[in-house]
C-alpha positions, 0 to 999 in steps of 0.5 A: 496234769498228766492223767497217764493217757497216751493220746497219740497211742489211743488215736492210732489204736482207733484208726487202725482198728477193724471197727474204724476201718469198716466200709460205710456200704450198707447191705440189706443184711446189716440194715436189718440187724443194725439199722441205726448202726448202734453196734458199729456194724458199718463205718461212717461215711464223711468228707475228710477234714479241711486239713486232710483235703489240702495235705492229701493233694500236696502229698499225691502231687509230691509237693508236700514238705513233711518236715516237723516243727518250725514257725507258721507259714503263709500259703496261697490266699486270694489277693486283697482279702486282708486289705478288704477286711482290715486294711494295712499292707495285706497278706504276703504268701511265703515262697518255697517250702512255706507254700507246701508245709502241712496245714497244721503250720498255716498262719491263722489270723482269728478275724480272717481265717484261711478261706480255703479251710473255712470253705471246708468247714474248718472252725474259725477259732473264735469259739471253742468247739468239740465237734466239726461240722461236715457240709457238701456245697458247690463252693467246695467243688469250685475251690478244688477245681480253681484254687491255685494250690489244687491246680498246681497239685494237679500239674505236679500229679500229671508230671508224675503220671507222665513219668510212670510209663509210656502208655496212657493206661499205665499213667492212669492206673498210677494216678488211681493208685496214688490217689485212691489206693486201687487200680481203676475198673475197666469202665473207669479206665474207658472213661478216663481214656476218652476224657484224656483224648478230649483234653488232648484235642482241646489243648492241641488246638489251643497251645496258648491256653495250655500254657496259661493253664499250666502257669499256676503256682510257684513250683517249676514246670517239667519241660520234658513234655509238650504243653498240650500233652501236660495240660491234658494230663493236668486237667485229668488229674484235676478231675481225679482229685475232685472225685468224691471218693478222693475227699470222702472217707468210705 
């Protein structure tokens, strides 16, 4: 029944409001005036939803296919999972655009939910819920640092970094701008450069390991840059994508 509400407009009004966009930082003055935040004096700090975690990684890497509509798609999933739980032929991931559609379009089998989603507290859809939980577990960090999707996204982000300019500072600043919407602070830039140098030395000494590290996902690798250099930037991009600030609404 049409109740006259424009849900999309209401949600847009909420998320663009000054109240919603407030920082979660708690000053002593605010804490004294509104300790329980009943007056909405500050924002809420929470990890973004599982769909947003995945879609954000795809977006900043340039992999996201933003076409609207169409059938469900089957992105990457650990091999053997379906056979272990229900037998049969198992799960066959899509290829091409199907791997990079928004999480909204992910094929969902009720008894075997996409593990990457469930790991970030997505409901299993076996029951109706009105509020999603938010947890912070080591499995989530392992997911972000080892899942093929996030390693592939890190590689594509690294390629965008390398194309952003000839100097390391330009490339690192670009990465922060597309992932965090800000430039790195001087001390952050120092840490990033030091870490990048460590990765470069590591992969220059082990070019085979660099090739293996870059061989993640179906998207083609840009061969304009040597494997050790691209692998170093990929490892750094992976670290950036794992920053608490990237997956948390502040």
